[in-house]
N, CA, C and O atoms as a GROMACS GRO file, in nm:
protein
  444
    1MET      N    1   0.086  -0.114   0.008
    1MET     CA    2   0.004  -0.005   0.007
    1MET      C    3   0.095   0.117   0.003
    1MET      O    4   0.191   0.124   0.080
    2PRO      N    5   0.066   0.216  -0.088
    2PRO     CA    6   0.145   0.334  -0.095
    2PRO      C    7   0.135   0.414   0.041
    2PRO      O    8   0.038   0.402   0.117
    3ARG      N    9   0.237   0.494   0.065
    3ARG     CA   10   0.254   0.576   0.180
    3ARG      C   11   0.142   0.669   0.198
    3ARG      O   12   0.094   0.690   0.310
    4PHE      N   13   0.097   0.726   0.090
    4PHE     CA   14   0.014   0.845   0.092
    4PHE      C   15  -0.144   0.792   0.094
    4PHE      O   16  -0.234   0.873   0.112
    5CYS      N   17  -0.171   0.656   0.074
    5CYS     CA   18  -0.307   0.626   0.074
    5CYS      C   19  -0.392   0.666   0.188
    5CYS      O   20  -0.500   0.722   0.167
    6PRO      N   21  -0.344   0.637   0.321
    6PRO     CA   22  -0.408   0.685   0.433
    6PRO      C   23  -0.432   0.838   0.442
    6PRO      O   24  -0.536   0.888   0.486
    7LEU      N   25  -0.324   0.908   0.396
    7LEU     CA   26  -0.336   1.057   0.398
    7LEU      C   27  -0.435   1.114   0.309
    7LEU      O   28  -0.506   1.210   0.337
    8LEU      N   29  -0.437   1.044   0.192
    8LEU     CA   30  -0.533   1.078   0.087
    8LEU      C   31  -0.681   1.049   0.128
    8LEU      O   32  -0.776   1.122   0.102
    9LEU      N   33  -0.687   0.929   0.198
    9LEU     CA   34  -0.828   0.896   0.247
    9LEU      C   35  -0.871   1.004   0.356
    9LEU      O   36  -0.985   1.048   0.366
   10LEU      N   37  -0.775   1.035   0.428
   10LEU     CA   38  -0.814   1.138   0.545
   10LEU      C   39  -0.847   1.270   0.473
   10LEU      O   40  -0.946   1.336   0.507
   11GLU      N   41  -0.770   1.307   0.380
   11GLU     CA   42  -0.798   1.439   0.304
   11GLU      C   43  -0.936   1.437   0.237
   11GLU      O   44  -1.010   1.535   0.234
   12LEU      N   45  -0.965   1.318   0.182
   12LEU     CA   46  -1.104   1.319   0.109
   12LEU      C   47  -1.215   1.313   0.210
   12LEU      O   48  -1.322   1.368   0.183
   13LEU      N   49  -1.197   1.247   0.333
   13LEU     CA   50  -1.291   1.246   0.427
   13LEU      C   51  -1.318   1.389   0.487
   13LEU      O   52  -1.431   1.428   0.517
   14MET      N   53  -1.202   1.465   0.500
   14MET     CA   54  -1.220   1.599   0.553
   14MET      C   55  -1.287   1.688   0.453
   14MET      O   56  -1.365   1.776   0.490
   15LEU      N   57  -1.257   1.668   0.327
   15LEU     CA   58  -1.314   1.739   0.220
   15LEU      C   59  -1.475   1.703   0.233
   15LEU      O   60  -1.557   1.795   0.236
   16ALA      N   61  -1.512   1.574   0.242
   16ALA     CA   62  -1.646   1.536   0.250
   16ALA      C   63  -1.709   1.606   0.383
   16ALA      O   64  -1.816   1.666   0.377
   17ALA      N   65  -1.648   1.598   0.479
   17ALA     CA   66  -1.709   1.653   0.609
   17ALA      C   67  -1.717   1.809   0.589
   17ALA      O   68  -1.817   1.863   0.636
   18HIS      N   69  -1.638   1.876   0.535
   18HIS     CA   70  -1.643   2.024   0.498
   18HIS      C   71  -1.746   2.054   0.412
   18HIS      O   72  -1.809   2.158   0.431
   19SER      N   73  -1.780   1.966   0.303
   19SER     CA   74  -1.878   2.000   0.210
   19SER      C   75  -2.014   1.950   0.269
   19SER      O   76  -2.120   1.985   0.216
   20PHE      N   77  -2.013   1.872   0.372
   20PHE     CA   78  -2.128   1.827   0.443
   20PHE      C   79  -2.187   1.955   0.522
   20PHE      O   80  -2.308   1.976   0.529
   21ARG      N   81  -2.107   2.022   0.570
   21ARG     CA   82  -2.148   2.138   0.647
   21ARG      C   83  -2.241   2.224   0.584
   21ARG      O   84  -2.336   2.270   0.646
   22SER      N   85  -2.218   2.252   0.445
   22SER     CA   86  -2.287   2.343   0.366
   22SER      C   87  -2.403   2.274   0.288
   22SER      O   88  -2.514   2.328   0.286
   23THR      N   89  -2.379   2.159   0.224
   23THR     CA   90  -2.470   2.083   0.142
   23THR      C   91  -2.460   1.931   0.160
   23THR      O   92  -2.377   1.887   0.239
   24LEU      N   93  -2.532   1.857   0.096
   24LEU     CA   94  -2.516   1.712   0.089
   24LEU      C   95  -2.390   1.666   0.004
   24LEU      O   96  -2.343   1.741  -0.081
   25LEU      N   97  -2.348   1.570   0.024
   25LEU     CA   98  -2.231   1.506  -0.060
   25LEU      C   99  -2.280   1.476  -0.201
   25LEU      O  100  -2.388   1.421  -0.222
   26THR      N  101  -2.198   1.512  -0.291
   26THR     CA  102  -2.214   1.471  -0.422
   26THR      C  103  -2.209   1.304  -0.439
   26THR      O  104  -2.145   1.234  -0.360
   27ARG      N  105  -2.280   1.254  -0.542
   27ARG     CA  106  -2.266   1.109  -0.555
   27ARG      C  107  -2.131   1.068  -0.592
   27ARG      O  108  -2.086   0.961  -0.549
   28THR      N  109  -2.060   1.147  -0.671
   28THR     CA  110  -1.930   1.112  -0.715
   28THR      C  111  -1.826   1.110  -0.595
   28THR      O  112  -1.744   1.019  -0.588
   29LEU      N  113  -1.830   1.206  -0.504
   29LEU     CA  114  -1.752   1.219  -0.392
   29LEU      C  115  -1.776   1.098  -0.294
   29LEU      O  116  -1.682   1.039  -0.239
   30THR      N  117  -1.905   1.065  -0.276
   30THR     CA  118  -1.941   0.959  -0.188
   30THR      C  119  -1.890   0.822  -0.234
   30THR      O  120  -1.846   0.738  -0.156
   31ILE      N  121  -1.900   0.804  -0.370
   31ILE     CA  122  -1.853   0.672  -0.422
   31ILE      C  123  -1.683   0.674  -0.390
   31ILE      O  124  -1.624   0.584  -0.330
   32ILE      N  125  -1.628   0.783  -0.435
   32ILE     CA  126  -1.482   0.788  -0.409
   32ILE      C  127  -1.437   0.758  -0.261
   32ILE      O  128  -1.341   0.686  -0.235
   33VAL      N  129  -1.509   0.816  -0.173
   33VAL     CA  130  -1.474   0.805  -0.018
   33VAL      C  131  -1.507   0.659   0.010
   33VAL      O  132  -1.423   0.593   0.072
   34VAL      N  133  -1.622   0.601  -0.029
   34VAL     CA  134  -1.640   0.448   0.001
   34VAL      C  135  -1.556   0.363  -0.059
   34VAL      O  136  -1.534   0.258   0.003
   35LEU      N  137  -1.494   0.380  -0.179
   35LEU     CA  138  -1.400   0.301  -0.240
   35LEU      C  139  -1.266   0.318  -0.176
   35LEU      O  140  -1.189   0.222  -0.177
   36LEU      N  141  -1.231   0.423  -0.123
   36LEU     CA  142  -1.102   0.452  -0.062
   36LEU      C  143  -1.107   0.379   0.076
   36LEU      O  144  -1.010   0.314   0.114
   37VAL      N  145  -1.220   0.392   0.149
   37VAL     CA  146  -1.232   0.322   0.284
   37VAL      C  147  -1.234   0.177   0.266
   37VAL      O  148  -1.188   0.106   0.356
   38CYS      N  149  -1.284   0.125   0.160
   38CYS     CA  150  -1.287  -0.023   0.137
   38CYS      C  151  -1.140  -0.066   0.112
   38CYS      O  152  -1.090  -0.158   0.175
   39THR      N  153  -1.068   0.009   0.012
   39THR     CA  154  -0.931  -0.012  -0.010
   39THR      C  155  -0.846  -0.013   0.118
   39THR      O  156  -0.769  -0.106   0.141
   40TYR      N  157  -0.862   0.092   0.200
   40TYR     CA  158  -0.788   0.100   0.314
   40TYR      C  159  -0.808  -0.026   0.417
   40TYR      O  160  -0.713  -0.083   0.471
   41VAL      N  161  -0.924  -0.057   0.433
   41VAL     CA  162  -0.969  -0.174   0.514
   41VAL      C  163  -0.919  -0.312   0.464
   41VAL      O  164  -0.876  -0.400   0.539
   42MET      N  165  -0.931  -0.323   0.321
   42MET     CA  166  -0.865  -0.453   0.272
   42MET      C  167  -0.708  -0.450   0.273
   42MET      O  168  -0.643  -0.552   0.293
   43SER      N  169  -0.656  -0.336   0.253
   43SER     CA  170  -0.508  -0.323   0.272
   43SER      C  171  -0.466  -0.360   0.412
   43SER      O  172  -0.372  -0.440   0.424
   44PHE      N  173  -0.525  -0.311   0.518
   44PHE     CA  174  -0.511  -0.338   0.649
   44PHE      C  175  -0.530  -0.476   0.692
   44PHE      O  176  -0.450  -0.534   0.766
   45ALA      N  177  -0.647  -0.534   0.642
   45ALA     CA  178  -0.679  -0.680   0.670
   45ALA      C  179  -0.569  -0.776   0.616
   45ALA      O  180  -0.540  -0.882   0.672
   46TRP      N  181  -0.509  -0.730   0.501
   46TRP     CA  182  -0.413  -0.812   0.435
   46TRP      C  183  -0.274  -0.794   0.490
   46TRP      O  184  -0.194  -0.886   0.474
   47SER      N  185  -0.241  -0.691   0.551
   47SER     CA  186  -0.102  -0.660   0.605
   47SER      C  187  -0.092  -0.667   0.761
   47SER      O  188  -0.036  -0.764   0.812
   48TRP      N  189  -0.141  -0.576   0.830
   48TRP     CA  190  -0.120  -0.558   0.964
   48TRP      C  191  -0.230  -0.624   1.053
   48TRP      O  192  -0.204  -0.653   1.170
   49GLY      N  193  -0.349  -0.649   1.000
   49GLY     CA  194  -0.464  -0.706   1.067
   49GLY      C  195  -0.439  -0.826   1.141
   49GLY      O  196  -0.474  -0.833   1.259
   50PRO      N  197  -0.373  -0.938   1.072
   50PRO     CA  198  -0.356  -1.063   1.163
   50PRO      C  199  -0.254  -1.067   1.257
   50PRO      O  200  -0.241  -1.167   1.328
   51LEU      N  201  -0.164  -0.951   1.270
   51LEU     CA  202  -0.071  -0.950   1.366
   51LEU      C  203  -0.128  -0.960   1.512
   51LEU      O  204  -0.066  -1.025   1.597
   52GLY      N  205  -0.244  -0.896   1.540
   52GLY     CA  206  -0.311  -0.908   1.661
   52GLY      C  207  -0.347  -1.041   1.705
   52GLY      O  208  -0.370  -1.060   1.824
   53TRP      N  209  -0.355  -1.137   1.619
   53TRP     CA  210  -0.375  -1.278   1.654
   53TRP      C  211  -0.250  -1.365   1.640
   53TRP      O  212  -0.238  -1.465   1.709
   54LEU      N  213  -0.146  -1.324   1.541
   54LEU     CA  214  -0.033  -1.399   1.531
   54LEU      C  215   0.077  -1.381   1.638
   54LEU      O  216   0.143  -1.478   1.674
   55ILE      N  217   0.098  -1.262   1.686
   55ILE     CA  218   0.187  -1.228   1.780
   55ILE      C  219   0.172  -1.301   1.914
   55ILE      O  220   0.262  -1.371   1.961
   56PRO      N  221   0.039  -1.279   1.979
   56PRO     CA  222   0.018  -1.340   2.094
   56PRO      C  223   0.035  -1.498   2.093
   56PRO      O  224   0.091  -1.561   2.182
   57SER      N  225  -0.019  -1.551   1.983
   57SER     CA  226  -0.008  -1.697   1.973
   57SER      C  227   0.132  -1.762   1.958
   57SER      O  228   0.152  -1.881   1.984
   58GLU      N  229   0.230  -1.675   1.912
   58GLU     CA  230   0.367  -1.711   1.901
   58GLU      C  231   0.452  -1.673   2.028
   58GLU      O  232   0.550  -1.742   2.056
   59THR      N  233   0.420  -1.571   2.100
   59THR     CA  234   0.491  -1.518   2.203
   59THR      C  235   0.495  -1.611   2.329
   59THR      O  236   0.603  -1.637   2.383
   60PHE      N  237   0.385  -1.655   2.370
   60PHE     CA  238   0.376  -1.726   2.493
   60PHE      C  239   0.420  -1.871   2.478
   60PHE      O  240   0.390  -1.938   2.379
   61PRO      N  241   0.496  -1.920   2.585
   61PRO     CA  242   0.529  -2.061   2.580
   61PRO      C  243   0.415  -2.157   2.583
   61PRO      O  244   0.303  -2.118   2.617
   62LEU      N  245   0.437  -2.278   2.550
   62LEU     CA  246   0.334  -2.371   2.519
   62LEU      C  247   0.257  -2.415   2.655
   62LEU      O  248   0.145  -2.465   2.651
   63GLU      N  249   0.326  -2.393   2.770
   63GLU     CA  250   0.253  -2.420   2.905
   63GLU      C  251   0.152  -2.312   2.930
   63GLU      O  252   0.050  -2.339   2.995
   64THR      N  253   0.174  -2.188   2.883
   64THR     CA  254   0.089  -2.078   2.935
   64THR      C  255   0.019  -2.013   2.812
   64THR      O  256  -0.038  -1.904   2.819
   65ARG      N  257   0.027  -2.090   2.694
   65ARG     CA  258  -0.018  -2.018   2.585
   65ARG      C  259  -0.171  -2.008   2.580
   65ARG      O  260  -0.220  -1.913   2.518
   66THR      N  261  -0.252  -2.099   2.639
   66THR     CA  262  -0.386  -2.078   2.630
   66THR      C  263  -0.430  -1.955   2.730
   66THR      O  264  -0.506  -1.868   2.689
   67THR      N  265  -0.384  -1.953   2.846
   67THR     CA  266  -0.406  -1.841   2.935
   67THR      C  267  -0.358  -1.703   2.884
   67THR      O  268  -0.427  -1.603   2.903
   68GLY      N  269  -0.240  -1.699   2.821
   68GLY     CA  270  -0.176  -1.579   2.766
   68GLY      C  271  -0.267  -1.527   2.639
   68GLY      O  272  -0.297  -1.408   2.624
   69PHE      N  273  -0.302  -1.620   2.560
   69PHE     CA  274  -0.373  -1.583   2.431
   69PHE      C  275  -0.511  -1.531   2.471
   69PHE      O  276  -0.558  -1.432   2.415
   70ALA      N  277  -0.581  -1.603   2.578
   70ALA     CA  278  -0.703  -1.552   2.631
   70ALA      C  279  -0.700  -1.415   2.681
   70ALA      O  280  -0.790  -1.335   2.654
   71PHE      N  281  -0.593  -1.383   2.758
   71PHE     CA  282  -0.573  -1.248   2.810
   71PHE      C  283  -0.544  -1.148   2.702
   71PHE      O  284  -0.586  -1.032   2.709
   72ALA      N  285  -0.466  -1.194   2.598
   72ALA     CA  286  -0.442  -1.098   2.484
   72ALA      C  287  -0.557  -1.069   2.411
   72ALA      O  288  -0.572  -0.954   2.370
   73VAL      N  289  -0.645  -1.158   2.387
   73VAL     CA  290  -0.772  -1.152   2.314
   73VAL      C  291  -0.863  -1.059   2.386
   73VAL      O  292  -0.918  -0.965   2.329
   74SER      N  293  -0.877  -1.085   2.508
   74SER     CA  294  -0.972  -1.026   2.604
   74SER      C  295  -0.938  -0.872   2.609
   74SER      O  296  -1.025  -0.786   2.605
   75THR      N  297  -0.803  -0.845   2.620
   75THR     CA  298  -0.752  -0.701   2.637
   75THR      C  299  -0.788  -0.643   2.483
   75THR      O  300  -0.852  -0.538   2.477
   76ASN      N  301  -0.754  -0.700   2.375
   76ASN     CA  302  -0.774  -0.641   2.252
   76ASN      C  303  -0.928  -0.617   2.234
   76ASN      O  304  -0.962  -0.509   2.186
   77MET      N  305  -1.025  -0.710   2.268
   77MET     CA  306  -1.161  -0.678   2.255
   77MET      C  307  -1.204  -0.563   2.349
   77MET      O  308  -1.291  -0.482   2.317
   78LEU      N  309  -1.138  -0.559   2.467
   78LEU     CA  310  -1.178  -0.459   2.566
   78LEU      C  311  -1.154  -0.318   2.512
   78LEU      O  312  -1.240  -0.230   2.512
   79PHE      N  313  -1.026  -0.304   2.466
   79PHE     CA  314  -0.980  -0.174   2.420
   79PHE      C  315  -1.057  -0.132   2.277
   79PHE      O  316  -1.080  -0.014   2.247
   80THR      N  317  -1.091  -0.237   2.201
   80THR     CA  318  -1.170  -0.206   2.067
   80THR      C  319  -1.305  -0.164   2.115
   80THR      O  320  -1.357  -0.069   2.055
   81SER      N  321  -1.370  -0.220   2.213
   81SER     CA  322  -1.504  -0.166   2.242
   81SER      C  323  -1.488  -0.027   2.312
   81SER      O  324  -1.580   0.054   2.298
   82ILE      N  325  -1.384   0.004   2.382
   82ILE     CA  326  -1.371   0.132   2.428
   82ILE      C  327  -1.352   0.227   2.336
   82ILE      O  328  -1.413   0.334   2.345
   83ILE      N  329  -1.272   0.204   2.239
   83ILE     CA  330  -1.259   0.299   2.125
   83ILE      C  331  -1.382   0.322   2.042
   83ILE      O  332  -1.414   0.433   1.999
   84ALA      N  333  -1.453   0.208   2.020
   84ALA     CA  334  -1.570   0.218   1.954
   84ALA      C  335  -1.675   0.304   2.028
   84ALA      O  336  -1.750   0.374   1.960
   85GLN      N  337  -1.686   0.302   2.160
   85GLN     CA  338  -1.774   0.385   2.229
   85GLN      C  339  -1.745   0.527   2.229
   85GLN      O  340  -1.829   0.616   2.228
   86LEU      N  341  -1.601   0.544   2.232
   86LEU     CA  342  -1.568   0.695   2.246
   86LEU      C  343  -1.540   0.766   2.115
   86LEU      O  344  -1.509   0.886   2.113
   87PHE      N  345  -1.553   0.686   1.996
   87PHE     CA  346  -1.514   0.744   1.860
   87PHE      C  347  -1.591   0.863   1.830
   87PHE      O  348  -1.528   0.961   1.790
   88LEU      N  349  -1.723   0.871   1.844
   88LEU     CA  350  -1.797   0.984   1.803
   88LEU      C  351  -1.771   1.103   1.896
   88LEU      O  352  -1.764   1.217   1.850
   89THR      N  353  -1.756   1.078   2.025
   89THR     CA  354  -1.712   1.188   2.111
   89THR      C  355  -1.575   1.258   2.077
   89THR      O  356  -1.557   1.380   2.076
   90ILE      N  357  -1.488   1.169   2.050
   90ILE     CA  358  -1.349   1.217   2.010
   90ILE      C  359  -1.364   1.288   1.872
   90ILE      O  360  -1.300   1.390   1.849
   91HIS      N  361  -1.441   1.238   1.787
   91HIS     CA  362  -1.465   1.296   1.652
   91HIS      C  363  -1.517   1.434   1.667
   91HIS      O  364  -1.475   1.530   1.602
   92PHE      N  365  -1.614   1.440   1.756
   92PHE     CA  366  -1.681   1.571   1.770
   92PHE      C  367  -1.583   1.673   1.847
   92PHE      O  368  -1.592   1.793   1.822
   93LEU      N  369  -1.502   1.631   1.929
   93LEU     CA  370  -1.404   1.711   2.000
   93LEU      C  371  -1.304   1.759   1.894
   93LEU      O  372  -1.266   1.876   1.897
   94LEU      N  373  -1.258   1.675   1.800
   94LEU     CA  374  -1.145   1.713   1.705
   94LEU      C  375  -1.228   1.769   1.586
   94LEU      O  376  -1.155   1.818   1.500
   95PHE      N  377  -1.346   1.774   1.562
   95PHE     CA  378  -1.405   1.818   1.457
   95PHE      C  379  -1.395   1.981   1.440
   95PHE      O  380  -1.401   2.035   1.330
   96LEU      N  381  -1.378   2.051   1.560
   96LEU     CA  382  -1.345   2.187   1.559
   96LEU      C  383  -1.221   2.230   1.511
   96LEU      O  384  -1.204   2.343   1.466
   97ARG      N  385  -1.117   2.128   1.520
   97ARG     CA  386  -0.981   2.161   1.459
   97ARG      C  387  -0.957   2.110   1.325
   97ARG      O  388  -0.845   2.120   1.275
   98MET      N  389  -1.059   2.055   1.260
   98MET     CA  390  -1.060   1.991   1.126
   98MET      C  391  -1.006   2.090   1.021
   98MET      O  392  -0.922   2.054   0.939
   99ASP      N  393  -1.057   2.220   1.025
   99ASP     CA  394  -1.011   2.310   0.926
   99ASP      C  395  -0.856   2.345   0.928
   99ASP      O  396  -0.795   2.371   0.824
  100CYS      N  397  -0.800   2.345   1.049
  100CYS     CA  398  -0.668   2.366   1.069
  100CYS      C  399  -0.598   2.245   1.019
  100CYS      O  400  -0.499   2.269   0.951
  101CYS      N  401  -0.628   2.121   1.040
  101CYS     CA  402  -0.561   2.010   1.002
  101CYS      C  403  -0.576   1.988   0.853
  101CYS      O  404  -0.491   1.923   0.794
  102HIS      N  405  -0.679   2.037   0.792
  102HIS     CA  406  -0.694   2.030   0.647
  102HIS      C  407  -0.574   2.082   0.582
  102HIS      O  408  -0.524   2.010   0.496
  103GLY      N  409  -0.522   2.188   0.607
  103GLY     CA  410  -0.418   2.256   0.550
  103GLY      C  411  -0.280   2.174   0.568
  103GLY      O  412  -0.193   2.165   0.482
  104ILE      N  413  -0.278   2.122   0.689
  104ILE     CA  414  -0.149   2.054   0.731
  104ILE      C  415  -0.151   1.924   0.656
  104ILE      O  416  -0.042   1.888   0.613
  105ILE      N  417  -0.251   1.848   0.632
  105ILE     CA  418  -0.260   1.723   0.567
  105ILE      C  419  -0.237   1.754   0.409
  105ILE      O  420  -0.179   1.673   0.338
  106ARG      N  421  -0.281   1.863   0.365
  106ARG     CA  422  -0.253   1.907   0.218
  106ARG      C  423  -0.113   1.920   0.200
  106ARG      O  424  -0.059   1.864   0.103
  107LEU      N  425  -0.037   1.996   0.292
  107LEU     CA  426   0.098   1.993   0.296
  107LEU      C  427   0.168   1.862   0.289
  107LEU      O  428   0.258   1.844   0.207
  108LEU      N  429   0.129   1.773   0.372
  108LEU     CA  430   0.200   1.640   0.391
  108LEU      C  431   0.177   1.563   0.255
  108LEU      O  432   0.264   1.488   0.210
  109LEU      N  433   0.063   1.582   0.194
  109LEU     CA  434   0.043   1.507   0.060
  109LEU      C  435   0.132   1.562  -0.047
  109LEU      O  436   0.171   1.488  -0.138
  110LEU      N  437   0.167   1.688  -0.041
  110LEU     CA  438   0.246   1.737  -0.142
  110LEU      C  439   0.393   1.713  -0.115
  110LEU      O  440   0.472   1.732  -0.208
  111ALA      N  441   0.437   1.674   0.004
  111ALA     CA  442   0.570   1.638   0.040
  111ALA      C  443   0.625   1.518  -0.006
  111ALA      O  444   0.741   1.488   0.025
   0.00000   0.00000   0.00000
């Protein structure tokens, strides 16, 4: 996956959010954002996604592997649920700074 793909996705999401304030999203922009999100998720699932399952299963010795893996999976699910519950609150708090970040990300994409 190219280095700029997550930044491009973030840039388009910010553009979509900025245009959402004034009017509804255009059909073309909606399709582009959905395709980029799907591409990003597929790339993550192919590359870094399985590491959350692979590393704990290979790290623990055979005697404590079941307990260690259960603890690792439980911790992963706990933090995933916490992040899922807090996502909209964090997004709302960061939404005010989105216009400032929009210019910074545009500069990063050009670099």
